[in-house]
N, C-alpha and C positions, 0 to 999 in steps of 0.2 A: 592502559586505558586513562582518561581523564578522571581527575579527582570531579567530585561534587561537592561545592565547600556553601556553609550554613551563612544567610547574611540577615540581616535586621529587615523586615520587611515592611517596617516603616520609614524605611530609606531610599528605595531601591525603586524603580521605574521596571514595570513586568514587560515581556514581550523578548523579541529578538534584537540584538544589538543593531542601530541602525546603518550600518555597512557589512551588517551579513547577508551575503549573494550566494544563489544556489552554483554553484559551478561542479560538473558530475564528467564524469568518464563514462562511457558504457561498456559492459563488462561482457554481457551476452542478452539477450531478448529482452529478460527483464529486468535483469541486474545492472546498478549503475552504482559507481564508484565517488565518494565526494572527494574534491580536491583543493577544496575552501573549507575551511574550519566553520561551522553555524553554532553562534552561541547565544545561546537563550537564557535569560533572568526568570525564574519561578517565583512564586509567593514566599520562597524557604530556601531556596537552591539556585544555583549557576551552573547550566549543565553547557557541556562544548561536547559538540558532534566532532571527533577528530579529522582531518586526512586517512584517507584508506577506510573508511566505515563505509559497509555497502547498505543499499538501499534498493527497492522496488517499490519504491513510492506508496501509493495509498493500496495494500492489498484487496483488488477490489476483480471478483468472479468475473469475467466477459459478460456474462448475461445481466449485469448490474452498470458497466460502464459506460452506457448509455445517459444512466442518472448521476454517476459519481464517476466520472474519469479518473486514471491512476495520477493526474498530476494538476493542478490548477491554481484557485489563489490559495489553497491549504496545503502547495508541495514543501514548504518550510517545514509546516507539522508535522507533516507525514515521513519526511526524514529522521526530524526530532525523535519521532517515537517507535520507527525503527530502531533508532539507537538504543532508547531506554529498554525496549522490550528483550532485544538481542545482548544487551550489552549491562546496561543498568538494572534491570531484574536478575536477571542470574547473578550477580557480584551481589545482591543486598543492599544494596544503596536505594531504591524503590520500590515501591509494588506495584502489582500489576493495575490495583483501583486508582494509585496515583498516576501512574504512567497515561493510563488512559484518560483521567480527569485533565492532566498536562495538556493533553492532544486537544480535549475540547475547549481548553480557556484559550490555548495557542491560534486555533481557529478563531476564535471569538475576536483575538486580538489582530488578525490578520484579515477581518472583513467578511468573512463566512458566516449565510444569511442563517438565523436559528433553525428553521426546520434541518437544512441539511448536516448542517455539524454535530446537531441531535441524532441525528438517524445514523453518521459515523461512528459518532461515539458509542450508541447502541450495539452496533453491527461488531466494533472490535471489543464490548465487553461480552458479545456473546462469543465471541474468537477467543475471549481470554480462557473459557472453561477447556477450551483444548490443550491448557499449557498447564505446566505443573504448578500447583500451587493457586490454579486461577479458580477456583471454586471457593478461597478463603474469602470471607465477605462478600461473596457476590450477591446474596440477597438481602445485603445492606442497602443495594442502591438496585435490586430487583424492581420497585414500586415504581424507577423512572425509567429502566430500560423496557417495562412490559408496554406500556402505556405508547413511547412512543414507536416500539415494534407494532403494536397494534395499529397506528396511524400509519407507517408506512407501508403494510404489506398490503393495503390495496389498490395501493400506489403502481409498486413495486411488481407484485408478481405478475399481473396479466400479460404485462409486458416482459418479465422474465422468461415467462412460459412460449412464449412466442418464440422469442431467442433461443431458448434452450432446444428448441426444436431445430430451428432451423440453421446452427452452425454447423450440425452433425449432415444435414441435408447440402450444405454449401462444400462440406468437408469432402462428401461422396462426388460430387460434379467437380471438384479441383483432382480428385484422385480419378475421376474416369476421364477428365483432361489429360493428366500426366501419365497414363497405361500407355498410349500409342508414340507420345514423345520419349516415352523410356525403352520403348521399345525400338525408336528408330534408333536412337542414340547408338545403342548396345549394337546393331547391324554397322552404324558408321564405324565404331571401335573395330568389332572383329573386320572391316574392311580395311581399317588403317587410313580413315576416310579423317577429314579436318571434322569437331564436334564441339559443339557448346555443353556445358553443364546443365544439367534439366534437374531442377529443387523438386526433392519429394513433397507432396503439400503433409504436412502435421494438424492431428485434432489437439487444442488446446483449449481449458476450461478456465485456464486464467490466464490472462491478459498480456 
């Protein structure tokens, strides 16, 4: 694991180093592996996301990806946040509150618009409640999380509700189309005939 070093906040330039580039390798449908270190300078600490660190970019449920895609202008910040949550926080080097604050700060430095970054910050603050120790100090920022959530919900929920209904309907359509293909495939296999792979559809709520 990479060390976190204290720095003098009056002499540092905040943000990702100029030559920091996203270079990743796909591991599975939702997971990627970092092939080049990402270096980020926060107000007090320097964080290095090491080679081999895994990420799913922004952990956004499928019903919300129309608004917040898994990657975009904030990709570096999302990879950094995965590292903080998965490595730095469990190691006791940073709190969940500070990790989420760094995410918001990094998104600002990457040019992510105000409302979008605050919605993403509020989302990870809600997500922190499911993590060990995630309730510690949560109410101290609740006065910010709640109004952002109230602004976002009327925008997000109507479309999310439609998508939540559409996803299983489309899965059912895929399944109906798959059944005769699978039957034909099994018949060809039984007869010793050449055949192609028939991929079974899967229902996933996480993109």
